[in-house]
N, C-alpha and C positions, 0 to 999 in steps of 0.2 A: 625646258628647256628650249635655247629661241635660234631660230632658224638659222642658216650659216649665210653672213653678208658679208660683202667684202669693204672694209670701210675707204670711202671716196677720198682717203689722200696718200693714192696711191700714187708713188712718184715713177711709175714705169710711162706715163704719160711726157714726162719729160723727152724722153727718146723721139718720142712721136712729135715733139716740137723740136729739136733739137735736127731732124730729118729736114719739118718745114721748112725752117730758116735755113736751111742749106738752099733750099729750093729758089727763096725771099735771095738772097744775098748773088744768086747768079745773074740777077737783075739787073745788079750795082756795080757789075765785074771791071768793066770799061772804066770807072769812076779811079783818080788816083787814092793810093792808101792813106789814112788818115791814123794818127794815132791810134795808143790801147785804146779800147770801148770801153773800159773799166777800170776807171783812176783809184785808189785808195788801197786796193789788194786786200792784204789780211783785213784793213779798218773793217772794208765791207761786209768781208765773213762774218765779223765780230757782231757786226750793228745788226744784222739779218737773223744771227742766232739769236741775240739777246728782244728784235723783233716776234719771231716765233716764238719766244717763252713769253712776251705780252700776252700776243693770241690765242694761249693756254687759258686766259682768263675768261672763255665763252663758254655758254651751253654747245651741246654737240648738235649744231643744228642741220648736221649731213646725214645724222643719224635717224632713223625710224621710230626709234624711243620718245625723239625730240616729236613732239603731236601737238605744239603749244599756238603759237603766230604763224604768220605765212610768208616760213622763210623755208627756202628747199635749195639746193644746191645747183648752181647750174650744171649743164653738162659739162663731159670731155671737154665734146668738140668746140661748146661753145668757150671755153676758158681755155684751150688751145691756142682759137682763132682769134682772140681776144689779145692774148700776152702776146704773139705772134705779130699783130698789128703794130702792137709798142715799140717794134722795133724802126717802121715808119712813124707812128706816134700823128695820122692824119686828124682833121678840120674839115670837118663836113657842114661848114659853113659856106664854103666857095668850095667852085672845083678845083681851083690851084691850090687850095690847104687840104685837099682831099677824092683826089680826083677817082681813084679805082672804090673806094670806098663810099664817094658819093651814088654811083652807078648800082654797086652793090644793097644799098639801101634804099633805093627806089624802086628796084626788084623787090627785096624782102619784103617792103610795106608794098605792093600791089599782092602780096601771096597774101599778106593780111589782109587787106580788101577783101581779097577773091573767097575769103571767107564766110563772108555776105553778100556774094554774088554780084561786085562789084566791079564792072571793068574799068567804068571812065568813075575818078576819085581824084581828091585832092589828100595829101597828107605828110608826114613826115614822124622819125624817130623825135623822141625829148627823154628829157633826163628819167621822167617816172610819169605817174599819173597824176599829179596833183598839177602838174607845169600841161598834159595836156587836156585835161577838163579845164585851166586857166585859159588857153586857148579857146577852147567851144564854147566856152561861155562868153566870151570875147567879142568869138566871131554873130554869137546870138545877138549879144547885145546891138551892133551893127544893121543884123539882117533882120530882128524882131525884138524891138526894145521892147523894155516893161519888167515887170517884176517874175523873178526865177525861182520855179516851185519844187521844190524838192521832197521825197518822202522821210519821216522822220528817223527812217532808218540808213538811210543817205551818208554817204562818206562825210566829217565834221568840215574837211576840203570844201564843199560847196562855200558854206558861207563863210569861209574864210575868202574864199577865191571873191565873194560877192561884197567884201569889204574893198579889197584892192581895186577889183573894178569899179565900185561906186553904185553897184545893183543892188535893190532888195530882192532878198532870198527869202523865201517864206518855205514852212517846214508843212505836209501833211499826216496828217495821221494813218500808223500799219496799222492794219488787220492784224488779227490772231497768230497769220502765220510769218508777219515780218516784211509783207510786201505792202507796197502803196493801196491804199482804201479808194478804190474806187470813186465810188457815192461822194466819199468827201473831198476830193477832185471837182468830181462834177460841178459840187457845191458854189466851190470855190473860184471854177471858171465861170460859174453862169452871173459869180459877181465882176469879171471882167476888169482889162488891166495884165492879165498874164502874158509872158511874149515867150517863155521858155518854160518845159518840162523838162527832169531829169529822170528819167527811169533807171534804175539800177540793176546792171543783170550780174547779178552774185553782189549781194552785200557783205561786207566785211563782218558783221556781226554772227549772222546767220547761214551765210550763203544764200537765201532769198530770193528769188528772180522775180520784180515786179513784172503784174498780168500785160505785158506789152498790145498783144490783138486790141484788149479794151484801152489803152492808151493812144494808138493809134485810130481808133473812131472817133476818140473825143477830140483827135485832133482836125479830123474832117471836120468836126461838126465846129468847131471852137478859133481854128485858126495859127494854134503858137506854134513855137520850134521846137520839135523833138530831138533830145538830146541823149543817149542811152552811155551812162558809164556803166562799160564792161570792163573794166581795170584788172577785176578780178575775176570774171567769170566768163569771158569774152570767148575763151576757147572751147568752152564746152558744148559749143555746140557741133564738133564735131562726134561727141559722144552718142555713142546708138542705145544709152538704157537710164535717159531721162526720164522723168514722170511725164504725164499727158502736158501737166501743165506750161514745167518747164519749156517740154518741146516746143510747144505751139509758141513761145516765146521766142526764143534761136530761132524759130519757121521764119520768123517776120522781123528780125533783127536789120535785116537790108532797107526797112522799109524808113528807118532812123535818118533825121540830117544829117547827125554825127555820130559817130561812134569813139570809146579810148576802150585801148585795150592795152594789158600791161605785160608785153614780153618777162623781164624779169618775174615776174609770181611764176603762171603756169607754162609762160613761154621758154624755161630751161635757162633762160640768161642770169648773166651776172648785174649785180646793182650798176647804174641806173640805167633803167632802157624802159622806156613807153612809144605808144605812140598815138597820135591822134590821126581820125580820119573822118573828112567831109565828102557827102555821095554829089556834091554838086560842087566840080570845080571852079566854076566862075566867084566863090567867096574866096578866091587868093584875090582878087579887085583889094579886097581890102588889107593886105599884106604890104602893098605896093610900097616900097620905099628906093631910094637911091643913096649909095655909096662908091667915094671917090674912088675906091682904090680895089676896091673886089671881086666884083663881075664884069671882067673885061677880057677873060681866056678864052672863055666860050658863050657861043650862042645859046646852048644848053641853057636847061631850067637849073638856075643853082640852089640849091636845099636853104641855103641863106634869106631864099624872097619872096616864101611859104613859111618860114618859123619865125619865132617871137625870142627867140634864144640866138643868140649869134653863135661863137664858137660854141660847138658838139663835137664829144668824143666820136669820132669815124672808126674807133674800137668796136663801138656798140653795134654799129651796121654791120660789120664785116661779122660777127660771131653771128647776130641772128640768122645771118646769112648762109651760115656754114651750118648752124642747126637746121635750116629748114631746106637744106639742100638734102642733109643725111636722114630727116624726119619730116618728109612732107605734110602739109596742112589737106589730110584728106581722111573723109570717114573710110573707118577700116583699117587705114593706116596704124602700122606701130604708136606715134603719137597720140592716135586717140583713139587707141589702146588702153593706152598708159595710164590714160585721162578715166575711162571707164574703170580701171582698177580701184581709182582714187574713188572716188561713188562709191563704187560695191563695198570697199572697205568702208567707210563711211556709214553704208546701211549695217554693212554687219555690227558697228561698233552700238546702232544705234539700238539693234534688234536686243543685244542684250541687255543693253539699258535700261530699255522695255519692260523687261522681264523680271526684274531686278524692286523688288518693292523697296530698296535705299534711295532708291533716285527716282524721278520726277522727269518726263520727257514730254515733250511737244510734238513737231510735227515732222515726218521722217525728213533727212536732209537732201533738198533739191540739188545740193553740189556734193560735196565732199567737205562741210564746214556741220560738226554735232555738236551740242550745246544745252544738257542738262541741269538739275538744279538735283537738292537734296532732300528728302521728305523728311521733315522736321515739323514741330508744333505752330512754327510763325515764319515769317517772311525773313526777319533778322536773326534768325536761331539758323533757316538755313544760309544764310548767308555767310553767316559765321563760321560755319561748316564747309560751307568751298574752301574757303579762307585754307582751312586748314588742312585740307582733304589736298588743296594744290600742293602746301609745301609738304605733306608725306610724302606724294608721291616725286615730288624731285627727289624726297632721300631714297626713293627703290629706281633712281634714275629713269623715272618717265616722267617728262616734264611739259604739260599742258597747261593751259591758257586760263585766263579767270575776264567773264566778261558782264558788266552790268546794265538788264536789261528791263526795261517795261515788266510788270507783273504780268500783265494778261499774254504776253509773248510765252513766261513758261510754262503757260497751263496750269494753275496750282490744284490740287487736289480740294476737296471743301473745308477739308476738316484744320488747312492752313491758315493763321490768322493773318491777316494782311494788314500787318502794321509799319507798312513801308510801302511808297510806289514802286519802287525795281528792286530787282531782286539778284545777286550776285552769281553767278551759273558759271560751274568749270565748260570748257570750250577747247573742242580736238579741233587742228585745222590737217586733215589727213590727205596732205597734198604731194605726195610721195608714192607712185605705185608699189613699191617696198611694202608702204604701209599694211597690204591685204596679207602678204604674208606674217605680217607681227600682230594681227589682232590678237592671238594669244599669248605671247607676251605682254602685250601693252592692257589685256583686261585682266591678267593676273597680278600683273604690279598695280592697277588700278583698285582693283579685288580687295586687295592684302593694305591697301595703303586709306582705302573707306573703313574698312574693319576694324583698323589701328587706333582711326579717330574716334568713331560709334562707340568701340569698347570702352575707352579713356572719359568719354564724355559725360 
């Protein structure tokens, strides 16, 4: 029997929104009345019902039985604040397009920077991690030209960004834990020509955390720029239950030259909300530009003056600010404890998988992502079984993900024939705090799906 859970499609939040909208409206009561705010009447309602019917063609991303990709519902306060701001629809490019929301963005971004110990910084929100990483590497090209080096387990966005920016991007092997191989990096650095190294703080495949202390030591010797892509894992520095290696990396994250973090992942925000942060505010000189009509309403810094993007949704800043007001980014707070629950859930699932002879596991999860393969006679057979279990689990309302990993990362047993370079594994992202309460139902469905596939095999 699954534990009780309130499905987060609760219409009572509309009452909170309606009340807050009344407060917002009082700020504009002095203006002359205009026509009805909604035209179309019954037609609008009919269209929205059709929208609702179309949107039912989705997996239940909000539910704990969805344990596949990195999809997490926004916190109700983020959703409501975002919706509330849409009555104004601010644009955080210039202050005359988003006066209040621009200030909220600066405050929210400062709170993110404070997680890394930065009182002085330059940063802003973006549409997501791809744009944030693009800006970080764009600055790296200006400050420290040369080849960009990333782990082979880094996000694929870096190679695409390199193509856009005209930068050479090289990959370095990962070790058996999915982290950047420090020895291989040292060998490459000795050859020269490296301008920047990207440390991935939470890979999207397995949640591995690159060995940041060792990378910082190499930076001291070779003088490259160090960028931390913490789009997925950036918030986990607040968690108190990390392993020693991950803890050591997070404790020195503030020494990176730039950091990217995605509030629309673990930060409980709607898509799209990313953030890029620079430790040295003087890199803002590379953004300098003039505009004939946007930057004249205030002597304050306009966010468009430190962003490659022009128009940006002020609603994202409003939602993030509201969430961080409710759930401050501090160790031992409610937000941090929810992150700890996610990792505890991942460790619990890994422990069950490790104890079951049908599955093959590798290193325990560093964050909240679990990967495992199926014990079989060959890598090809294991890959085919993973796909069938994935499909069968969905018929049991358990939604997992698949990931293609180098065979070495899956730690195959000696008796397994290595007839492919990669193995298809099952993957579970346990990024909802509720996942900890649902480990039993998740395991029961995985057990049943695996049993059905193997029995039919």
